[in-house]
C-alpha positions as a printed NumPy array, in Angstrom:
array([[ -7.016,  33.378,   4.805],
       [ -9.378,  35.635,   2.836],
       [ -9.448,  33.07 ,   0.065],
       [ -5.658,  32.789,  -0.191],
       [ -3.552,  29.707,   0.475],
       [ -1.459,  30.398,   3.561],
       [ -0.034,  26.925,   4.039],
       [  0.279,  23.677,   2.075],
       [  2.018,  20.362,   2.416],
       [  2.514,  17.34 ,   0.211],
       [  1.698,  13.748,   1.144],
       [  3.284,  10.918,  -0.838],
       [  1.114,   7.869,  -1.582],
       [  2.421,   4.855,  -3.485],
       [ -1.076,   3.841,  -4.537],
       [ -0.554,   0.079,  -4.182],
       [ -3.491,  -1.947,  -2.854],
       [ -2.554,  -5.523,  -1.974],
       [ -5.257,  -8.07 ,  -1.219],
       [ -5.361, -11.755,  -0.352],
       [ -8.589, -13.309,  -1.638],
       [ -9.328, -17.018,  -1.92 ],
       [ -5.66 , -17.849,  -1.302],
       [ -4.606, -15.619,  -4.204],
       [ -2.632, -12.381,  -4.291],
       [ -4.139,  -9.319,  -5.992],
       [ -2.388,  -6.017,  -6.704],
       [ -4.652,  -3.087,  -7.527],
       [ -7.426,  -5.557,  -8.349],
       [ -5.368,  -7.714, -10.727],
       [ -4.165, -11.179,  -9.816],
       [ -0.41 , -11.241,  -9.274],
       [  1.328, -14.579,  -9.725],
       [  4.838, -14.408,  -8.29 ],
       [  7.517, -15.824, -10.58 ],
       [ 10.557, -15.136,  -8.494],
       [ 14.261, -15.857,  -8.345],
       [ 17.059, -15.312,  -5.848],
       [ 19.151, -12.376,  -6.996],
       [ 22.893, -11.862,  -6.728],
       [ 23.125,  -8.866,  -4.358],
       [ 26.74 ,  -8.045,  -5.213],
       [ 26.313,  -4.497,  -6.508],
       [ 29.171,  -2.044,  -6.503],
       [ 27.499,   0.864,  -4.668],
       [ 28.055,  -0.127,  -1.044],
       [ 30.017,  -3.346,  -0.961],
       [ 32.995,  -5.157,  -2.462],
       [ 32.392,  -4.118,  -6.07 ],
       [ 31.726,  -7.686,  -7.173],
       [ 29.298,  -6.528,  -9.842],
       [ 29.274,  -3.386, -11.927],
       [ 26.137,  -1.387, -12.587],
       [ 26.297,  -2.442, -16.252],
       [ 26.365,  -6.114, -15.195],
       [ 23.463,  -5.528, -12.787],
       [ 21.282,  -3.989, -15.508],
       [ 22.259,  -6.791, -17.898],
       [ 21.12 ,  -9.284, -15.271],
       [ 17.796,  -7.457, -14.861],
       [ 17.313,  -7.68 , -18.628],
       [ 18.007, -11.412, -18.518],
       [ 15.539, -11.99 , -15.687],
       [ 12.895,  -9.947, -17.472],
       [ 13.385, -11.887, -20.711],
       [ 13.102, -15.178, -18.82 ],
       [  9.72 , -14.118, -17.47 ],
       [ 10.621, -13.443, -13.853],
       [  8.656, -10.657, -12.191],
       [ 10.128, -10.832,  -8.684],
       [ 13.56 , -10.729,  -7.107],
       [ 14.524, -11.75 ,  -3.577],
       [ 17.499,  -9.673,  -2.455],
       [ 19.283,  -9.655,   0.886],
       [ 20.446,  -6.226,   2.009],
       [ 18.679,  -4.521,  -0.875],
       [ 19.509,  -0.876,  -1.615],
       [ 17.043,   1.813,  -2.775],
       [ 18.851,   2.144,  -6.112],
       [ 18.275,  -1.534,  -6.833],
       [ 14.57 ,  -1.054,  -6.165],
       [ 14.435,   1.907,  -8.528],
       [ 16.166,  -0.048, -11.298],
       [ 13.98 ,  -3.113, -10.805],
       [ 10.856,  -0.964, -10.937],
       [ 11.897,   0.323, -14.367],
       [ 11.987,  -3.311, -15.53 ],
       [  8.569,  -4.029, -14.018],
       [ 10.06 ,  -6.297, -11.386],
       [  8.951,  -6.646,  -7.77 ],
       [ 11.597,  -6.933,  -5.065],
       [ 11.209,  -8.763,  -1.782],
       [ 13.782,  -7.405,   0.678],
       [ 15.207, -10.027,   3.016],
       [ 16.022,  -9.009,   6.546],
       [ 19.394, -10.757,   6.365],
       [ 20.13 , -10.609,  10.09 ],
       [ 17.176, -12.947,  10.582],
       [ 18.96 , -15.651,   8.62 ],
       [ 20.245, -18.194,  11.077],
       [ 20.733, -21.846,  11.834],
       [ 19.356, -21.591,  15.343],
       [ 16.702, -19.385,  16.837],
       [ 19.223, -18.1  ,  19.364],
       [ 21.08 , -16.28 ,  16.584],
       [ 17.908, -14.374,  15.695],
       [ 16.918, -13.231,  19.171],
       [ 20.273, -13.225,  20.975],
       [ 18.873, -14.779,  24.129],
       [ 16.191, -17.411,  24.545],
       [ 15.391, -16.379,  28.112],
       [ 13.381, -13.137,  28.22 ],
       [ 14.805, -11.703,  24.968],
       [ 14.369,  -7.975,  24.337],
       [ 12.436,  -8.01 ,  21.092],
       [ 12.281,  -4.213,  20.931],
       [ 16.007,  -4.344,  20.177],
       [ 15.872,  -7.577,  18.168],
       [ 13.586,  -6.027,  15.556],
       [ 15.489,  -2.764,  15.206],
       [ 16.915,  -3.812,  11.846],
       [ 13.39 ,  -4.561,  10.591],
       [ 12.446,  -1.026,  11.587],
       [ 15.434,   0.476,   9.76 ],
       [ 14.662,  -1.59 ,   6.655],
       [ 11.049,  -0.429,   6.572],
       [ 11.974,   3.225,   7.123],
       [ 14.52 ,   3.151,   4.277],
       [ 12.504,   1.172,   1.745],
       [  8.785,   1.609,   2.434],
       [  8.258,   4.317,  -0.195],
       [  8.866,   1.922,  -3.078],
       [  5.739,   0.59 ,  -4.816],
       [  7.467,  -2.549,  -6.138],
       [  7.81 ,  -3.996,  -2.634],
       [  4.701,  -6.094,  -2.02 ],
       [  6.063,  -8.486,   0.593],
       [  8.574,  -8.085,   3.425],
       [ 10.66 , -11.115,   4.375],
       [ 11.005, -10.63 ,   8.134],
       [ 13.012, -13.784,   8.762],
       [ 14.891, -16.43 ,   6.843],
       [ 15.744, -19.995,   7.845],
       [ 14.733, -19.503,  11.454],
       [ 14.372, -22.881,  13.036],
       [ 14.434, -24.717,  16.315],
       [ 17.373, -24.587,  18.736],
       [ 17.958, -28.057,  20.106],
       [ 17.287, -28.426,  23.805],
       [ 15.084, -25.326,  24.07 ],
       [ 11.323, -24.907,  23.993],
       [ 11.727, -21.851,  21.802],
       [  8.503, -21.865,  19.784],
       [  6.883, -19.203,  21.988],
       [ 10.004, -17.042,  21.86 ],
       [ 10.226, -17.135,  18.06 ],
       [  6.493, -16.606,  17.638],
       [  6.787, -13.478,  19.805],
       [  9.828, -12.327,  17.823],
       [  8.132, -12.725,  14.425],
       [  4.948, -11.104,  15.731],
       [  6.933,  -8.082,  16.912],
       [  8.72 ,  -7.87 ,  13.549],
       [  5.356,  -7.979,  11.774],
       [  4.024,  -5.159,  13.962],
       [  7.072,  -2.983,  13.303],
       [  6.993,  -3.209,   9.496],
       [  3.201,  -2.789,   9.35 ],
       [  3.283,   0.272,  11.605],
       [  5.647,   1.883,   9.109],
       [  4.161,   0.328,   5.982],
       [  0.642,  -1.049,   6.497],
       [  0.032,  -1.798,   2.8  ],
       [  2.514,  -4.639,   2.498],
       [  2.521,  -8.245,   3.669],
       [  5.163,  -9.883,   5.89 ],
       [  6.315, -13.455,   5.371],
       [  9.006, -15.486,   7.135],
       [ 10.877, -18.53 ,   5.865],
       [ 11.224, -20.82 ,   8.841],
       [ 10.97 , -24.495,   9.828],
       [ 13.83 , -25.693,   7.63 ],
       [ 13.508, -29.496,   7.224],
       [ 11.42 , -29.693,  10.37 ],
       [  8.304, -31.589,   9.23 ],
       [  7.644, -34.382,  11.69 ],
       [ 10.664, -33.519,  13.829],
       [  9.977, -30.036,  15.157],
       [  7.249, -27.387,  14.919],
       [  6.043, -24.562,  12.715],
       [  6.823, -20.92 ,  13.404],
       [  3.602, -19.586,  11.894],
       [  3.192, -16.367,  13.891],
       [  3.873, -12.859,  12.593],
       [  3.07 , -13.575,   8.954],
       [  0.345, -12.322,   6.637],
       [  1.469, -14.911,   4.084],
       [  2.531, -18.233,   5.578],
       [  6.019, -19.217,   4.449],
       [  7.67 , -22.616,   4.693],
       [ 11.031, -23.589,   3.27 ],
       [ 12.743, -26.932,   3.018],
       [ 15.582, -28.387,   0.997],
       [ 14.065, -31.854,   1.031],
       [ 10.566, -33.317,   0.884],
       [  9.653, -34.99 ,   4.141],
       [  7.493, -38.119,   4.12 ],
       [  5.065, -36.468,   6.558],
       [  4.525, -33.407,   4.334],
       [  1.057, -34.438,   3.119],
       [ -0.142, -34.889,   6.705],
       [  1.615, -31.863,   8.22 ],
       [  0.654, -29.229,   5.67 ],
       [ -3.13 , -29.2  ,   6.373],
       [ -2.425, -28.771,  10.093]])
């Protein structure tokens, strides 16, 4: 009013632009090749004190020296993200409650499941962690695969699609992926919905891999 500032507010931007071009990942215009490793999540802050902070930082130093630039952590805490960022390391948070041996574990009920409740933990994860610039990719599900005797592909596709919508509403800059279809080539089906980056995991190479992958 009359040339004076009468109100102001701050808006926080993390300034990360993530693009997928020609099947390659770019971060702020530079190609980003993920060299990742599973990380021991046993940090002393909120669990059973299996690892001290000194041990955690020593492990980050080791990973950095070995050339890793990405960590996959289940139940990641903001402090871990802050430490990893100081080492120039990306973190992919895993929605641990999505880890399961049957799809029923993930959605609770295969007949008319209430996905608004099923994805609540995804929502909490995104709210708590979405301000960190070293998260490029959300893992919205892990080892989700077919429940024998059920035609559950549509149910899981709907579940992963809802999870994708939730994290992108809260954090549109990042890219969801899910690790599903464990050892299911030629025996079951893909759960390809709800992912910006298609993820497939298997502990063994199936003979039909070369024919299934293009499809």
